[in-house]
C-alpha positions, 0 to 999 in steps of 0.5 A: 499500499505504502509503495504506492506503485500504482500511483502514475507520478511514482512510475518516474522511479522507472527513469529517476533515482529515488532521491532525486524523485523524493525531492521532486515528489515534495515539490510538485505536491506542494505547488499542485496543492496551492494551485488547486487550493487557490482555484478552490477558494477562488470558486467560493467567490472570494478575491484573488489576494484571499485566495492566495493567503487561503492557499499559502496557509493550506501548503505550509500547514502543519500536516503538510510540513511535518509529513512531507518527508513521508511522501504518501500522506502529502500525495494523498492530501494534495487532491482534496481541493481539486475534488472540491473544486470540480464539485463545485464547479458542477453545482455552479455551471450545471455541467455533470462532467465536472461531477464525473471528473471530480472522481479522478483527484478521489482516486488519485488520493488512495493511489498515492498510497496512504489509505488514512489520509485519503480516508479523512479527504473523502469525508471531508468531500462528502461533507462539503458536497452534502452541505453544498447540494442542501444550501442549492437545493439541488437535491436530486441532480446534487445526490446523483452527482455525488453518488456518480463521483464516490462511485467512479472514485471507488472503481478507480481505486480498486486495484490498490483497494482490493489487495489493501483490503485483503491484506488488512483481513490477514494482517495484524491490524485484523486483531482490531485497535485497542482504546488504549492504543487510540488514547496513546496516540491522540492529541492530549488537551494540553497540546491545544497550546501547539497551535498557538506555539508549534514548538511549546513542547520542544522540537525533535530538530533540536532534540528537545521534543517533551510532547506526547507520542510523535511531533509529526503525528501531533503537528497541526499548526496553521499560523497565528493570522487564522485566528484574527481573521476568524471573526470576520469569516463568520460575520458574513459568509455562510460557508464559514459555519460549515468549514468551522463546524468540520474543523471542530469535529475533526479536532474533538476526534484528534483529542485524547477523549472518550469520543474516540470509542466511536472508532472502535465501532466503525467498520474501517476506522476500528483498523486505524490508529493515531486519529490525530492524522485528521488534523489535516480536516482541522488545517484546511478549513482554517485555511478556507476561513482565513480566505473568507475572513480576508475578504470580509474585512471591514472598511473601518477599524474594527475592535475584533482583532483587539479582542482576538489578541487578548484571548490569545495572550490569555490562553498562551499565559495560561498554558505557561502557567500549567506546563512550564513548571512540568516541562519547562518554558518553551524556547525564548525564540519561540515565545518572542515569535508568537508575540511578534506575529500576534502584534503584527497581525493586529497591527496590519489588520487595523491598518488593512494592508492586505499584502502585509498580511500575506507576507506575514503568513508566509514569514510565520509559516516559513519560520515554523516549517523551514527547520523541520525539513532540512536539505543535505548533499545527495552523497550524504544520503547513502554514505559508504562505510565499511560495515555497510560493505561488509553487510552487502557481502552477505546479501545474496548468501541467506537471511540476516538478523540484526542483534538487539542493542544494549539500550534498545532492540532497534539500535543496531539496525533500525527497521527496513534500513536492510532494504538499502544494503539488499539484506534479508533481514526478518525484522522490519517495520510497516503499517500493514504486515501478514498476520502470521509474521507477527504470530511467528515472531511471537513464539520467537520472543515468547510474548503477545506483543504487537506493534508496527515493528516486528523485531526479535527479542530472543536471538537463541530461539530455534525457530530462527533455524526454521526461518533460515537465519544464517548470519547474525550481526551484533552492533556491539563489536560490529561482527557477522557470525554465520549460523551453522543450524540455519535451514536453507530457504528452499528444501524438502521434508519427507515427514509432516505433521497435518493440523487443521487450522493456524491455532493447531499449528502454533501449538505444533510449531516447536515440533517442526525441523528441517526434516518434518513440517507443520502443514495446515491440510495438505497430504500426510507424509511419514516417509524417511528423509528424501535425497534431492538436488534443488538449483534456483532457476530464476528468482525475482519479486513475484516469481520463483522457478526451481529445478528439483530431483528427489528419490522420495515423494515430499514436500517442497518447503519455501520459506516465504510468507504463505499469503494468498495469490501464490499459485504453485505449478509442478511440470506446468500442472497447477498444485495446491500451495498449503501453509507450512511451519505457520509462516511459510509455504509447501508444495507437494512434489512426486518422486523424480525430476521436476521444474517448480514454478510459484508465481504471484497472481493475486485475483483481488488485484486483476478484478480490481483492475478490470473494474478500474479500467471499466470506470476509467472508459466510462470517464473517458467516453464522457469526455469524448461525448462532451467533445463531440457535442461541441463540434456538432453544435449548429453554426450561428454566426454570419458568414 
């Protein structure tokens, strides 16, 4: 999912180095977001200067800046303003084609690789569309357009969604998210002060972050100026109440309150963690409110900015009095900058200096975000060090395990860093991974702990031999030791223990060895250890081809994760793949010489692709029909 291999922009990886594309990706999606937000705000009827202010606040808000290095969240968030713009154009121009086209940004937000951010964007789109339909009293055509947009967007996303749903149902997330996990990743009430001073609890850039959970997850800063403009937005514009209500609702579900229990009962949301990720639905409406507020600035001086100024000062003082003794004061720079921006906002509003307000917003957001995503020379990205070169030398010789560090299990090698060195590390982390992987590692560690990161705490477990771990890397003395008891990645067994389900497989797992496998289903074998020859003919992602010669009927054990979609062929004839040793897969081979092929052909992807192409054909046909109708219009001018 997070690799976003179906996202069109990522296809450039075929032609560009990853580090160059990552830089272009951030710039490109920030640029697109600003353009989409600007024209969406213009569609609400605001002036250009107001739309410019709103777009600036949108692209440089906390969620965009803090998540930029992760790529997929900003790629998902980018398409929200465009979907809103196209639906707004449908209502204004009464052209159903705009409703059809609004499905494209909805689909792109899913294909971009972060389902949770895409889901929040779809929610905001749904709320906005319903609000505008009721406001315009276009019930029949409006809801038909909304249904068409959502349906086409869903169909276009199916090549990504169906495999993702398939994995979710078989992943560690299928166990559900506990209420305590939700509370741990939500925003504490006292972190509301970070909307005034983003570094109120420090900043990881300065290695002094003292706040809850994670700075990135809880960063919702959108500047000081929107608070000053809010009263003016609410004064005249009917859209303002909708955006403010939506922002408050999103904030309530981001906070650490009993309201989060609702997530546990919602079909999709119950599998999600980190509810504070919906802070984008807080910052984007406030960017819109800022544009609406700028557009409604009164001709005469108003006391409202002064009232807002004193409220902000009071809240800031309250925050300091409550938390300073506990966590220490924010940096002097952060305090002075908050006061400076507040005073200048008050001054420029009273003088009605609109371009000065835009410049002030740029300075505010720039100073907040510029340090968080520093640039480095390309040569520092993947530096060549002696230890890395030594690890690369074993990359094609077997599985590898980085032993736990002295202070932390992940001190030796961070999860997924092995990818850079092309190492078959058994540890790693991801938001979704197969449940069988979690259960197997739990048997190794003798614990029921689970998280998005899998790491081994018991390196002496014999299950690591079964896993095919051939090398151990110790960060303490920087040594690589070979495991003489390691099983090959592909081998044959003549004896099996057959069980009915995954629970029995866990119970019988200690009985598994190089000579005996625990199978979930399949044919029971009680033969002797086979003598065999095995050669790898082809091995790449999604495909494995082997030559096997055996003197006995045996099961081929493939030490790769058992997962739906894998199909096995023996001499061109399809054979059933069964789970082996809880985590791996097995294929029954008759006596003799055989060519074995295992290929990954998931039905979920193919079915989703066909439906997606059908939806895309409908969109293209609609465009061609519209163009054809324009060409067929009779000429009414004079010759």
